C-alpha positions in Angstrom: 64.4 -78.0 106.4 66.9 -78.0 109.3 68.1 -74.9 111.1 67.0 -72.5 108.4 68.8 -74.4 105.7 66.9 -75.8 102.8 68.4 -78.9 101.2 67.2 -80.3 97.9 68.3 -83.6 96.3 69.1 -83.1 92.6 70.1 -86.4 91.0 73.5 -87.3 92.5 73.9 -83.7 93.9 72.6 -81.9 96.9 71.8 -78.2 96.6 72.0 -75.7 99.4 70.0 -72.6 99.2 70.6 -70.5 102.4 73.8 -71.4 104.2 77.0 -69.5 104.9 79.7 -71.5 106.6 83.3 -70.5 106.3 84.8 -73.9 105.7 84.1 -77.6 105.7 85.7 -79.4 108.7 85.3 -82.9 107.2 87.9 -84.5 104.9 85.3 -86.2 102.7 84.6 -83.2 100.6 87.0 -80.9 98.9 87.0 -77.9 96.6 89.7 -75.7 95.4 88.9 -72.9 97.8 90.2 -75.3 100.5 93.5 -75.6 98.6 94.2 -72.0 97.4 93.2 -68.7 99.0 91.0 -66.4 96.9 91.7 -62.8 96.1 91.2 -60.7 99.3 88.5 -58.5 97.7 86.4 -61.5 96.9 84.7 -63.4 99.8 84.0 -67.1 99.1 80.7 -68.4 100.0 81.3 -71.6 101.9 79.1 -74.5 102.8 79.6 -77.8 104.5 77.9 -81.1 103.6 77.1 -83.4 106.5 79.8 -85.9 107.4 77.7 -88.9 106.2 77.3 -87.5 102.7 78.8 -89.4 99.8 77.8 -87.1 97.0 79.0 -83.8 95.4 77.3 -80.8 96.9 76.3 -77.7 94.9 76.2 -74.4 96.8 74.5 -71.0 96.2 75.6 -68.8 93.3 78.7 -66.7 93.8 77.8 -63.0 93.7 80.5 -62.1 91.2 80.6 -65.0 88.8 77.0 -66.2 89.2 78.4 -69.8 89.2 77.5 -72.3 91.9 80.5 -73.7 93.8 80.8 -77.4 94.2 82.2 -79.4 97.1 83.5 -82.6 95.5 83.1 -85.8 97.4 86.3 -87.6 98.2 85.9 -91.4 98.5 87.9 -93.3 101.1 89.1 -95.7 98.4 89.6 -93.1 95.6 91.7 -94.6 92.8 94.5 -92.6 91.1 92.2 -92.2 88.1 89.3 -90.9 90.2 91.7 -88.5 92.0 92.9 -87.2 88.6 89.3 -86.7 87.5 88.3 -84.9 90.8 91.4 -82.6 90.5 90.6 -81.8 86.9 87.0 -81.0 87.8 88.1 -78.7 90.6 90.6 -77.0 88.4 88.0 -76.5 85.7 85.6 -75.0 88.3 88.3 -72.6 89.5 89.2 -71.7 85.9 85.5 -71.0 85.2 85.1 -69.0 88.4 88.1 -66.8 87.6 87.1 -66.2 84.0 83.5 -65.3 84.9 84.4 -63.2 87.9 86.7 -61.1 85.8 84.3 -61.0 82.8 81.3 -59.9 84.9 83.2 -57.3 86.8 84.7 -55.9 83.6 81.2 -55.9 82.0 79.6 -54.0 84.9 82.4 -51.4 85.0 82.4 -50.8 81.3 78.6 -50.6 81.2 78.5 -48.0 84.0 81.3 -46.0 82.3 79.4 -46.1 79.0 76.1 -45.0 80.5 77.8 -42.1 82.4 79.7 -41.0 79.3 76.5 -41.0 77.2 74.6 -39.1 79.9 77.4 -36.6 80.3 77.4 -36.1 76.5 73.7 -35.2 76.7 74.4 -32.8 79.5 72.6 -35.0 82.1 73.5 -36.1 85.6 73.5 -39.7 86.7 70.3 -39.1 88.7 67.2 -37.1 87.8 65.5 -34.3 89.9 63.7 -36.9 91.9 66.8 -38.9 92.7 66.1 -41.8 90.3 68.9 -43.3 88.3 68.8 -42.3 84.6 68.9 -45.0 82.0 69.7 -45.0 78.3 67.3 -46.2 75.6 67.4 -49.7 74.0 69.3 -48.5 70.9 72.0 -46.8 72.9 72.5 -49.9 75.1 72.6 -52.1 72.0 75.6 -50.0 70.9 77.3 -50.9 74.2 76.5 -54.6 74.0 77.6 -54.8 70.4 80.9 -53.0 71.1 81.5 -55.1 74.2 81.0 -58.4 72.4 83.1 -57.2 69.4 85.9 -56.1 71.7 85.9 -59.4 73.7 85.3 -61.8 70.7 88.8 -63.4 70.8 88.7 -63.8 74.6 85.3 -65.6 74.3 86.4 -67.7 71.4 89.5 -68.9 73.5 87.3 -69.5 76.5 84.9 -71.6 74.5 87.7 -73.6 72.9 89.3 -74.3 76.2 86.0 -75.1 77.8 85.2 -77.7 75.2 88.7 -79.2 75.6 88.4 -79.4 79.4 84.9 -80.9 79.3 85.8 -83.4 76.6 88.8 -84.6 78.8 86.5 -84.7 81.9 83.9 -86.8 79.9 86.6 -89.2 78.8 88.0 -89.6 82.3 84.4 -90.1 83.6 84.0 -92.9 81.0 87.2 -94.5 82.1 86.3 -94.3 85.7 82.9 -95.9 85.0 84.4 -98.7 83.0 87.0 -99.4 85.7 84.2 -99.5 88.3 82.2 -101.9 86.2 85.2 -104.1 85.5 86.0 -104.1 89.3 82.4 -105.0 90.1 81.9 -107.7 87.6 85.4 -109.0 87.7 85.0 -109.9 91.4 81.7 -111.6 90.9 83.0 -113.8 88.1 86.0 -114.9 90.3 83.6 -116.1 93.1 
């Protein structure tokens, strides 16, 4: 633990738990928030890996999407194929972030509206006499969840289809990168 920041090594990744830094000054790590500004109402949680790091870094969960942002390591000798892979991973991260931010905000708004409408239909206020927030019973909430899933079925199906396509492409590119690295490593040894 250094300076109130907890670092944990997780396979080839480092995980931050309590750090809030606006941007990363080093050029060895990149993420899409460095490339494109986010919507003004959404504040990005930034973090900065140390300059000597040569791994991807995973940050704390975003408060809207619940996804953990990743700072992708940029190698000095990054090949065009590795560059393509990193950009695709960043683009996929941004795409996921955008989808889940919108989905979670929509879900929360519709849930709140549903609860308020049901309470109003019963002639009740949002809060009881003691100031506690009123809730609906399990069956009433099941109606909301069922309706929300039914209404968003096509959107979720398209998301799943696109997610599988993107991850399949990323997996193929990762395989190609690994094969090129092996070829480069063993090709040099056999020439010596």
